[in-house]
N, C-alpha and C positions, 0 to 999 in steps of 0.2 A: 153794610153787610152785617147781619146778625150772627153772632157766634154763640153757640149753645154752651152755657156754663157747665163745666165738668163737676160732677158731684164729688163730695169729699170721699176719700177711700174709706172702706168699711173698717171700723176699729177691730183690732185683732189682739191676741195675747202675744207676749214676746216669743218669737219663733224658736229661740234657743238653738240656733243653727241656721242651715240654709244659706241665704245671701249674707247672713251675719258674719260668716267666715270670710267672705270677700271684704266686708267692711273692716274686720279685724286685720286682714292682710294689708289693706290700704292704710290703716292706722300704723302698721309696722313701718311702712315706707315714710309716712309723715314723721314719726318719731325719729327715724334715721336722719331726715332732713332738718330736724329742729334740735332735739336733745342730743343727737349724735354729733352735730356740728358744735353746739354750745359746750359740750363736754370735751371737745378737742381743741378749744381755743387756748389752752395752756401752752401750746406750741408757740403762740405768738407772744407770750408773756415777756420773755427777755428781750425780744426784738422791739416790742412797743416801749419798753423802758428805755432802751437806747435811742430809738427813733424820736420819741417825744420828750426825752429827758425827764421822765416821771418817776415817782416813788412806787414801791410795791403796792401800797394801799390805793394809789390813784389808778394803777393798771388793773388791780383786782376789782375795782368798782365797775369796770366795763362788763365783765362776766357776771358780777353781782347784779347790776342793773338789768342785764339780759334775762337772768333767771327770775329776778324780782318782778319785772314787768310781765313776764309770762304768767306768773302766779297772781300778781296783784290785780291784773285786768281780767281775771277769769270770770268774775261776776258780770262784767260788761259783755264779755264774749258769750257767756251762756244766755244772757238776756237778748243779745242780737240774734243768736241761734233760734231762740223761741219766736222772735218777732219776724225774721226774714227767712227762716229755714236753715237747717244745719249745713246743707250742701253748699249754697252760695257763700256763706260766711267762712267755711273752711277754705274754699278756693280763693277768696279775697285775702285771707291770711297768708297764703303762699305768695301772692303778688307783693304784699307789703314786706314780708321778710326778705324776698329777693331784692326789692328796691333798697332796703336798708343796707344789705351787704355791698351792693354796687355803689351806693353813695359813700360808703366808707373809704373807697379808693381815693377820694378827694380830701380826706382828713389831714389837717396840718397841725392839730393839737389834740391831746388826749381827750379833751372835753367834747370834741366833735364826735368821737366814738360813743360817748354817752348818749348822744341823740340818735345816731344812725343805727348802731348795734344795740345799745341799751334800750332805747324807746321804740324805734321802728321795727327792728327784728323781734324784740320782745313782745310787742303788741301783735304782730303778725303770727308769731308762734302761739300766742295765747288763743287767738281766733281759731287756729287750726286744731291745736291739741285739745283744748277744753271741750270743743264740740264733738271731736272724735271720741274722747273718753265717755261723753254722755251717750253718744250713739251706740257704742259697744255695750254699755250698761243697759240700754233699752232693748237691744237685740237678744240678750242672753239672761238666763236666770241660774239654772243648776250648773251650766258650763261656763259661768262668768269668769272664774279664775283662769281656766284654760284660754279663754278668749283674750283676757287681759294680758296673759303671759305672751301670747302670740303677738298682740299689738305692740307690746313694749320691747319685743326682740329687736326691732329696728334701731332703737337707741343703742343697744349693745353692739349691733353690727356697725353702726356709724362710729361708735367710740373705738372699735377695732380697726376700721379701715381708714378713717380720716386723719389721725395723727401722723402716720408716715406719709400719707398722701399730701397733707398740707406742708410737711417738711420738704418734700420733693418739689412742690409748687413754689414754695418760698425760695428754694435754691435756684429754680429755673426762671421764675418770673418776679420774684420779690413779694413782699407782703401785699402790695396793691393788686397784683395779678392773682394772688391766691384768694383774696377776698372777692374778686369778681367771679371766680370759678365757684366759690362757696355760694354766692348768690344764685348762680345757675342751678346748683344742686337744690337749694331751697325752693326754687321755682317749680320743681317737680311736684311739690305739695298740691299745686293746683289741679294737676291731672288726677292725683289720688283722691282728692276731695270729690271729683265728679262721680266716683264709684259709690258714694254714700246715698243710697235710696231713701226717700222719705218713708217713715214708718209711723202710723197712727195707732196708738195703743188704746185699749179700753179705758184706762185711767185718764188719758188725754180727753176722750170724748166726754167723760163724766165731769172733768174740770171745766170744759168749755160750756157744758150745759148749765153748771152751777153759776158761772160767771156772766150769763147772758143778762143784759140790762133790761129792766121793765120798759114796755112800750106804753105810750099814752101821751096825754097833753103835757104832763110834767116833764117828760123826756124832750119834747120839742122846745120847752122854755129854757132848760138848762143844758142844751146839747153841747155848746162850746165848753162850758165848765166841766161837763162829764168827760169830754175828750181829753182835756188837760189832766183831770184826775186819773183817768185810765192810763195815760202815758206815764204819769209819775208812779202809779202802782206797778205798771209793767216793768219799769226800771228797778224799783225797789224790791220786786219779787225775787230778783236774783240774789238778794241778801236776806233770806228769810231767817231772821235771828231767833224765831221761835224754835228752830231746830236745836239751838244751844240749851234749851230747857231740859233736854234729855241728857242725863249725866254721862252716859257712855259716849255719845257723840261729842259732847263738849270736851271731855278729857282726851278723846282721840284727836280732836282738832288741835288742842294745845300741844299734845305730844308730837304731832307732825310738824308743828312750828319749831320745836327744839331740834328735831332731827334735820329739818331743812336748813336751819341756820348755819350749820357747819359741815353737813355731809358733802356739799359740793367743794369743800376745801381740797379734797383729793384731786379733782379734775383741774383745779387751778394751780396747786402748788406741787404736785407730784413731779412733773417734768422740771420746773425750776430748781427744786431741791436736788434732783439727780445731777443737774448741770453744776450746781454749787459744790457737790461732792466730787467733781472732776469727771463725770461720765459724759461721753461725747453726744452730739445732737441726736443722731439716729437711734442709738441704743436707749437714750433717755425718752425719745418719742415712742419707742416700741413698748415702754412700760405701760403707756396708755392703751396700746393695742392689746397687750396681755390682759389688762384690766377689762377691756371691752369684750374679748372673746370668752373669758371666764364668766363675766357678767351674763353673757348670752347663755352659757350652760346653766347658770343659776336660775335664770328665768324659765328655762325649759323644765328644769327639775322641780321648781316650785309649783308649776302647773299640775304636776302629778300628786302633790301633797293633799291627802284627804282631810276632811274636817271632822274632828272628834267632839263628842259632847262636852268633855272637860278640857278641851284644847281647841278653842274656837279660832276663827280667823284673826280676831283682834289679839288673842294670846300669841298666835304665830307671828303676827306683826311685831308685837312687843319683844318677843325673844330675839328676832332678827335685829331689831334696833339696839338691844343691849349688847349683842355680840359685835355689831358694827362699831359702836362706840368704844368698846374694849380694844378692837383692832386698831382704831385710829390712835389710841393712847400708847400703843406699843410701837408705833411707827418710828420714833427716834432711835430704837434699838437696831433698825435696819440701816447700817452704814455702808454696806457693800452692795454691789449690783446684784449679786445672787440673793442677798437678803431682801432687797427691794422687789425682786421678781417673786420670791416666795410670799412676801406680804401682799403683792398685787393679786396673786392667785386666790388667797383666802378672802381678802377684802372684796374681790370681784364676785365670788360666789355669794357672799352675804348681800352685797349691793344688788345683785340680780334678783334675789328674793324679795327685797324691800319694796320695789316699785309695784309689782303686781299685787302684793298683799295690801299695800296702801289703797290702791284703787278698788280692790275687791271689798276690803273692810268698809270703805265709805259706802259702797252700794248695799252692803249687808245691814248697815246700821239704820238706813232710812228706807222709806217706801220708794218704789220706782218713780212715781209721779213727782217726788221731792228730790230726785237725784240731781237735776241741774242746780238747784239751790244749794244742796249739800256739797256738790263738787265746787261750786263757786266760793263758798265760805272756806272750805279747806284750802283751796289754792290761794285765796286772798291772804289767809294767815301765813301760809308758807312764803308768799311773796314778801310780806313785811319782814319775816325772819331772814330770808335770803338777802335782802337789801342790807341788813345789819351785820350778819355774820362775817362774810369774806372781807369787807373793808377793815373790820376790827382785827381780824387775823393778819391782814396785810400790814396794818399799823404795828402789830406786835412783832412782825418780822423786821420792820424798819428799825424798831427800838433795840431788839436783841441781836439782829444780824444773822439769825438762824430761823429755819422753818420748823424746828422741833416744837417751839411754843405754840405755833398755829395748830399743829396736830394734837397737842395735849389739850388745848382749850376746846378745839372742835370735838375731840373725842369725849370730853366731859359733858358737853351740851347734848351730844347724841345719846350718850349713855343715860343721862337724866330723862330725856324724852322717851327712851325705850322702857324705862321703869314705870312711867306714869300709868299706862293702861292696866298694870297689875293692881293699881288702887281699886279697880272695880271688883277685885276678889276680896277686899276687906269686908269685915262684918257689917260695917255701917252701910255698905251698898247691897248686902245680900240678906240681912236678917229680916227686912220688912217686905221682901218680895212676895211672900205668901199672903201677908196682910193686905198688900196693895191689890192683889188679884181678888181676894175675898171682898174687899171694900168696893171694888169696881162692880162685882156681881150684885152687891147690895144696892148700889146706886141704880143699876139697870132694873132691879125688881121694884124699887121704890118709885120710879118715874112711870108715866103712862107709856103704853106700847108705841104710840106715834111720836114720842119725844126721846131722842137718844142723846146722851152726853156728847158734847163736842170733843174732838180729838185734842184740842188745845187745853181743855179742862182736865182731861185725863192725864195729859203730859205734865201739867202743873202739879197734879196730885202726886205723881210718881217722883217728880223732882223734889217736892217738899219732903217726902219720906226718905229720900236717899241722898240728899245733899249733905255735905260736910258742915 
């Protein structure tokens, strides 16, 4: 039976709305089942230390590996999304994350959780989150910040609801039963991924046309070699390091690495620090709920923030980063439950603004066609930083016997990362801007009309003029 081949959908511009809002809402549910759960695992911290007789650094490595794998494997996730489609890869990620939580029930040593939660859940979360971030960026242009705010609301809702829920499940069913139910929550990512409709943009059509191989006798001779080369290029395209030649994107990526290295220390050590100060289990877990609900408010408010000519998205991102680092450094002053509640409210507002601004700034700094590669590079750098930061903070807690040093070190790293984007306002980055534009126009006039300078050449020229 012959089946008529369906033609490719007609290339369109980003709709900037429409079904994109459904995709953003589905992304909100996915972030609840991934980031919401991962940010709530601090409830298990003390119990895992007792159950597996592990140090604070060893237990912190579980959540560190989870977040690190989620970010480190982002280039692979974006490459798989380009190859097989965003929808099936998002759904496969939900299945893998659910399997990781369910297998954690059988863990008898802390190292087993490194494999089940750290690797399996981390990779599954990366497959789902990375491709949903890309899809939302492809659906929106002018309303991108509002869409990203809506999509990341789920992480705040999860961080609000899951800590007391997990504490209740632990009391009723133990840690093993709570992990099984966490797996069932993560499995809902599969249904949400089915809502992501394929979208073919005009930029995709142009890139496909440019990459078509030449046909002829030479193609028949080297067909096998070409397939191998194309597969290698397809994988490496997820890490397009040419993007780092642009100073603004390179500095932004390094900045996100410093912020990611210790910003998650709050979700890991807030509850254990409260218990160390004598606060009971449920009030301590409720601190994460306060953080989550205020984080939700922050994400909604940041979606209303306009962009000014002299205060761009990257400047807004840097300001939030500086304030977040400062708040972490004053955490040791909060020694009472009331003080920790007040601290959680302020930190939650700042944390809520950080995530949407990070995603939006990434999309603003690159072309839409380069968004998967840019997202992959950013998340890869964040993954490396996330793997290093929490274990170092945990080791500092083991040495000092207090969590104050972890917040001081973490706040210093976050503060430094927040200051980095302000380097772009230095004279060395701005004084040559007019000269670069004029020089680019001269190059266009000097060359024939049918020859245009490559984007990589122009990017190199700008980097040469603005690099330190």
